[in-house]
C-alpha positions in Angstrom: 21.2 15.2 0.8 22.3 11.6 -0.6 22.7 7.9 0.8 20.3 8.3 2.5 19.2 4.8 4.5 15.3 4.3 4.6 13.2 1.4 6.1 10.0 0.7 5.0 7.4 -1.1 6.9 4.9 -3.9 5.4 4.1 -6.4 2.8 1.5 -5.6 0.4 1.0 -4.1 -2.7 1.1 -0.8 -1.4 4.5 -1.4 0.1 6.3 -3.1 -3.3 4.7 0.0 -5.2 6.2 2.4 -2.8 9.8 0.7 -2.4 9.5 0.7 -6.6 9.2 4.1 -6.7 11.3 5.3 -3.7 13.9 3.0 -5.4 14.9 5.2 -8.0 15.5 8.5 -6.0 19.0 9.7 -6.0 18.7 10.4 -2.6 18.9 7.1 -1.3 21.4 4.6 -0.2 20.2 1.7 1.2 16.5 0.6 1.4 15.0 -2.1 3.6 11.4 -3.4 3.6 10.2 -5.4 6.8 9.4 -7.8 6.1 8.2 -7.1 2.6 7.5 -10.1 0.0 9.0 -11.6 -2.9 8.4 -8.7 -5.0 10.0 -5.8 -2.7 12.9 -8.3 -2.8 14.3 -7.2 -6.6 14.2 -3.5 -5.2 15.1 -3.6 -2.0 16.5 -5.8 0.9 13.8 -7.4 2.7 13.7 -8.4 6.4 11.7 -11.0 6.9 12.2 -11.4 10.5 10.8 -7.8 11.3 7.1 -8.2 11.8 4.6 -5.0 11.1 3.5 -4.9 14.5 6.8 -5.7 16.4 7.3 -2.0 17.7 10.3 -2.8 19.6 11.9 -4.3 17.0 11.4 -1.9 14.4 12.7 0.7 17.0 15.7 -1.4 17.7 16.7 -2.1 14.0 16.1 1.9 13.2 18.7 2.8 15.5 20.9 -0.2 15.3 21.2 0.5 11.3 21.2 4.3 11.7 18.2 4.4 9.5 17.6 8.1 8.3 13.8 7.5 7.7 11.4 5.3 8.5 8.1 4.9 6.2 4.7 3.1 7.7 2.6 1.1 5.3 0.2 -0.4 6.8 -2.7 1.2 9.2 -2.3 -1.4 12.5 1.1 -0.4 13.3 0.2 3.7 13.3 -2.8 2.5 15.8 -0.4 0.8 17.8 2.2 3.8 18.3 5.2 2.9 16.0 5.6 6.5 15.1 5.7 7.7 18.7 7.9 4.7 19.6 10.4 5.9 16.8 10.1 9.4 17.7 11.0 9.0 21.2 14.3 7.1 20.0 14.9 10.2 17.5 14.2 8.2 14.5 12.3 10.7 11.7 9.1 8.9 10.6 6.8 9.3 7.9 3.3 8.6 9.6 0.9 10.1 12.3 1.2 9.5 16.0 -1.3 7.1 17.4 -3.4 10.3 18.5 -3.7 11.4 14.8 -4.3 8.0 13.2 -7.3 7.7 15.2 -8.9 9.8 12.3 -8.8 6.0 10.5 -8.7 3.7 13.6 -12.0 5.0 15.3 -14.8 5.8 12.8 -16.5 7.0 16.3 -13.7 9.7 16.5 -13.6 10.4 13.1 -17.3 11.2 12.8 -17.2 13.2 15.8 -13.9 15.2 14.3 -16.2 15.4 11.0 -19.2 17.2 12.8 -17.0 19.4 15.0 -15.4 20.9 11.6 -18.5 20.6 9.5 -17.1 18.4 7.1 -20.0 16.9 4.7 -20.6 13.2 5.7 -23.9 11.1 6.4 -25.6 11.7 9.4 -24.8 8.6 11.9 -25.6 6.7 15.0 -23.0 5.0 17.3 -24.0 1.5 18.6 -22.6 0.2 22.1 -24.0 -3.5 21.8 -25.8 -6.2 19.8 -29.2 -5.9 21.4 -29.3 -2.0 20.6 -28.0 -2.4 16.9 -30.4 -4.8 16.7 -33.1 -2.6 17.7 -31.9 0.1 15.5 -31.9 -2.2 12.4 -35.7 -3.2 13.0 -37.1 0.1 13.4 -35.2 1.2 10.1 -35.9 -1.7 7.8 -40.1 -1.1 9.5 -40.3 1.5 7.4 -41.7 1.0 3.9 -39.4 1.6 1.1 -36.3 1.9 3.5 -33.1 3.3 2.5 -30.0 0.4 2.5 -28.6 1.2 5.8 -24.8 1.1 6.3 -23.4 -0.5 9.2 -19.3 0.0 10.3 -17.2 -1.7 12.5 -15.5 1.2 14.6 -11.9 0.1 14.4 -9.8 -1.6 11.8 -10.8 -4.6 9.8 -8.6 -4.7 6.9 -11.1 -3.0 4.7 -13.4 -5.5 5.5 -15.4 -3.7 8.5 -18.0 -2.3 6.3 -21.6 -3.7 5.4 -24.1 -2.3 3.1 -27.4 -4.0 4.2 -29.7 -3.9 1.9 -32.8 -5.8 4.0 -33.4 -6.6 7.9 -31.7 -10.1 7.2 -28.7 -8.9 6.1 -28.3 -6.0 8.5 -28.8 -8.8 11.4 -26.1 -10.8 9.8 -24.0 -8.2 9.9 -25.0 -7.3 13.5 -23.9 -10.6 14.3 -20.6 -10.9 12.5 -19.2 -7.6 13.7 -20.8 -7.6 17.5 -21.6 -11.1 18.4 -19.2 -13.4 16.6 -16.5 -10.6 16.7 -14.9 -11.8 13.0 -13.2 -8.7 13.1 -12.1 -8.7 16.7 -12.0 -5.8 18.9 -13.1 -3.8 15.9 -16.3 -4.4 16.5 -17.1 -3.0 20.4 -18.9 -0.3 18.7 -20.9 -0.2 15.3 -21.5 3.3 13.6 -24.9 3.1 11.6 -25.7 5.8 8.6 -28.1 5.4 5.8 -26.6 4.4 2.5 -25.4 8.0 0.2 -26.1 7.3 -3.4 -23.7 8.5 -6.1 -19.8 7.1 -7.4 -16.7 6.7 -5.0 -13.6 8.2 -5.4 -10.4 7.8 -3.3 -8.2 11.1 -2.5 -4.9 11.3 -1.2 -3.0 14.2 0.3 0.6 14.4 1.7 0.8 16.5 4.8 3.4 17.5 6.9 1.7 18.6 9.9 0.6 22.4 8.9 0.8 22.3 4.6 -0.6 19.5 2.1 -0.6 18.5 -1.1 -3.5 16.5 -3.0 -3.1 14.1 -5.4 -5.3 13.4 -8.1 -8.5 11.6 -7.6 -8.1 7.8 -7.3 -11.0 5.0 -7.9 -11.1 2.0 -6.1 -13.6 -1.0 -7.0 -14.3 -3.0 -3.7 -16.8 -5.5 -4.4 -15.1 -8.7 -4.8 -17.7 -9.5 -8.2 -18.0 -7.6 -11.3 -20.8 -5.3 -11.0 -19.9 -4.2 -7.8 -21.7 -7.1 -6.5 -20.7 -9.4 -3.5 -19.1 -8.8 -0.1 -16.2 -5.9 0.4 -12.3 -6.8 -0.3 -9.4 -4.3 0.4 -9.9 -3.3 -3.2 -9.8 -5.4 -6.4 -8.7 -2.6 -8.9 -8.1 1.1 -9.7 -7.9 3.8 -12.4 -6.3 7.2 -11.6 -7.2 10.2 -12.6 -10.9 9.4 -12.7 -11.9 11.3 -16.0 -15.6 12.7 -14.5 -14.1 14.1 -11.5 -14.6 17.5 -10.9 -14.6 18.4 -7.5 -10.7 18.6 -6.4 -11.0 22.2 -4.6 -14.1 21.3 -3.0 -11.8 18.2 -1.5 -9.3 20.5 -0.8 -11.4 23.2 1.2 -13.9 21.4 2.9 -12.8 18.0 3.2 -8.5 17.9 3.9 -7.5 21.0 5.4 -10.9 21.1 7.9 -10.0 17.8 9.1 -5.7 18.9 9.2 -7.0 21.9 11.0 -9.2 19.8 13.4 -6.6 17.4 14.3 -3.8 20.1 14.9 -5.9 22.4 17.0 -6.6 19.4 19.4 -2.9 18.6 19.7 -2.5 16.1 17.1 -0.9 17.6 13.9 -0.9 14.9 11.1 2.3 14.0 9.2 1.9 11.4 6.4 -0.8 10.5 4.0 -4.6 11.4 4.9 -6.6 9.5 2.6 -10.3 10.2 2.7 -12.9 8.1 0.8 -15.4 10.0 -1.2 -19.0 9.8 -2.3 -20.2 12.0 -5.0 -23.7 13.1 -4.2 -26.4 14.8 -5.6 -25.0 17.5 -2.9 -21.5 17.4 -3.7 -18.5 15.4 -2.3 -19.6 13.4 1.1 -17.1 11.7 3.5 -17.3 8.3 3.6 -14.2 7.6 5.9 -10.4 9.1 6.5 -7.5 6.5 6.4 -3.9 7.9 7.6 -2.1 6.1 5.3 -1.7 5.3 1.5 -4.4 3.5 -0.3 -3.8 -0.6 -1.3 -4.3 -0.6 -4.5 -4.8 3.1 -5.4 -0.8 3.4 -4.6 -0.3 1.2 -7.4 -1.4 3.5 -10.0 -0.7 6.8 -8.0 3.1 5.4 -8.2 3.1 4.8 -11.9 2.0 8.6 -12.6 4.1 10.0 -10.1 7.2 11.9 -11.5 8.8 13.5 -8.9 11.1 12.2 -6.3 9.0 10.5 -3.7 11.3 10.0 -1.0 12.6 14.2 -1.4 8.7 14.6 -0.7 8.3 11.9 2.0 11.5 13.6 4.2 9.7 17.1 3.2 6.8 15.9 5.3 8.6 14.7 8.4 10.7 17.7 8.3 7.9 20.4 8.1 8.9 21.9 4.7 6.4 20.3 2.3 5.2 24.0 1.2 8.5 24.1 -0.7 8.2 21.2 -2.8 6.1 20.7 -6.0 4.8 17.4 -7.1 4.7 16.5 -10.8 2.8 13.7 -12.5 2.9 11.7 -15.8 -0.1 12.9 -18.3 -1.1 9.0 -18.9 -3.8 7.3 -17.0 -2.7 4.1 -14.9 -5.3 0.9 -14.0 -4.1 -1.6 -11.4 -6.2 -5.0 -11.8 -6.0 -7.3 -8.9 -5.2 -10.9 -9.0 -7.0 -12.6 -6.2 -6.7 -16.5 -4.2 -10.2 -17.8 -5.0 -12.5 -17.6 -1.6 -11.2 -14.2 -0.8 -12.4 -12.1 0.9 -13.0 -15.3 3.0 -9.8 -16.2 5.2 -10.4 -19.4 4.2 -7.9 -19.1 0.6 -5.2 -21.8 -0.2 -1.6 -20.7 0.2 1.3 -21.6 -1.5 0.0 -22.1 -5.0 2.7 -21.7 -7.7 2.9 -18.4 -9.5 3.9 -18.3 -13.2 3.9 -15.5 -16.0 5.2 -12.6 -14.4 7.9 -12.3 -16.5 5.8 -12.2 -19.7 3.8 -10.0 -18.7 6.6 -7.3 -17.9 7.2 -8.3 -21.5 3.9 -5.9 -22.6 4.8 -2.5 -22.9 3.5 -0.3 -20.3 2.8 -3.1 -17.7 4.6 -3.3 -14.1 3.4 -5.9 -11.9 3.2 -5.0 -7.9 3.2 -7.9 -5.4 0.7 -7.8 -2.5 0.8 -11.6 -1.4 3.7 -13.4 -2.5 6.9 -15.4 -1.0 9.6 -17.6 -2.4 9.4 -21.3 -1.2 12.1 -23.6 -2.1 13.1 -21.5 -4.7 9.6 -21.0 -6.6 7.3 -18.1 -6.1 4.0 -19.1 -4.4 0.7 -17.3 -3.2 0.9 -16.1 0.4 -2.1 -13.9 0.9 -5.7 -13.0 -0.7 -4.7 -10.3 -2.9 -1.7 -12.2 -4.6 -0.3 -9.2 -7.6 -1.3 -5.8 -8.7 -1.0 -6.0 -12.9 -0.8 -2.2 -13.7 -0.8 -0.6 -17.2 -0.1 3.3 -18.2 -1.5 4.5 -21.4 -2.4 7.9 -23.3 -6.4 7.6 -22.5 -8.3 5.3 -19.6 -9.0 3.0 -22.2 -5.7 2.1 -23.3 -4.3 1.6 -19.8 -7.0 -0.7 -18.8 -6.2 -2.5 -22.4 -2.8 -2.7 -21.1 -3.1 -3.7 -17.5 -5.6 -6.4 -19.1 -2.9 -7.8 -21.4 -0.6 -8.1 -18.6 -2.8 -10.1 -16.4 -3.4 -12.6 -19.5 0.0 -13.8 -19.2 -0.1 -14.6 -15.6 -1.8 -18.3 -14.0 -2.0 -19.3 -10.4 -4.4 -22.2 -9.8 -7.8 -20.5 -8.3 -7.0 -16.9 -9.7 -9.8 -14.5 -9.4 -9.9 -11.4 -11.1 -12.8 -8.3 -11.6 -13.3 -7.7 -15.4 -15.2 -4.2 -15.4 -12.4 -2.3 -13.7 -12.8 1.2 -14.9 -15.8 0.2 -17.1 -17.9 2.6 -15.6 -15.9 5.3 -16.2 -15.2 4.4 -19.6 -19.4 4.6 -20.6 -19.4 7.8 -18.7 -16.4 9.7 -20.5 -16.3 7.9 -23.8 -13.6 9.9 -25.4 -11.1 9.0 -22.3 
């Protein structure tokens, strides 16, 4: 099948990386990205007037342009039912229905399904109002030597709804932000509280067709804003893949991905799309922190640098229920992504419209690709338009070489207030010096 017309929804680094890879498919005829960013415009036709949450507009565009496959990038439109709307219009779409996407959209729902399917996860308590939450917080930290407490907004919060609280004051501030000030909006109507689990985090991805799935190699994101994993959580400040010390692929397959897909299907919500569990490797083995219902960002940037197969063919196979026929080939190289952020991020109080320079020079570094996340063109100039601005990726035969490549690209790029972590992958290098 050739000449496919494809619509990709989203405007971040994930979407640029997906568009960059889809554009290489021999099956592709025309690729649209809506609304897109300055980077996607180089590999596709942007539709800037079509926003990710304009469900009616997306359906009308898919019908009017006779789109063969629509691919949903962000979580919000999945939760809003964009897949259901496209399916009703007889359009093929990659992504889970609203019912299946609850695995990400509601941490309460997700925890209950994990319990039902005996998926390893931390014990939890659901809190329904601020006074109840403060009561639990006081009881928890009233115990001498209390472990850190993790408080999670129930709903979608742009990756910023998780608070790791080490003191009573920190936990009180988290409850106030989530439930009283409602900084995450309706996502904070309920809180999931659980004890902090020690261990190293990894991100897993699985392409799913409702019955079968293909598991990606592990990636590792770096969520906190500052070096050394200090500061508030972000949407992700950098990633590596594969993870050289990770040795739990089959455990993830058998005890984390397969049971949750079975549970969703058993309840009448078959999952078609990308299932993305965030996992912590504890002393007892892999523990699920959360499930996401779409490709990770910035994990997608490193995966696409290593993905050697035809991505468009794989996504279409998922939608058509024939994923079992397909095979994914991976590069033997390592990949690293360094996120360049605006000064002030992850607070929403960051400056926009700041001129960016040096991307062309970065792309001259062998092995470097730059994926745009929060960029736009204003009066013919490339400027910042988001908190996470660019993802600079590098590849190499070892993790160290991949990181050196990515950071060499970073050194070429400038914009006022640019911030990035300088320790992406450092802990993995310390654990596995031969890599």
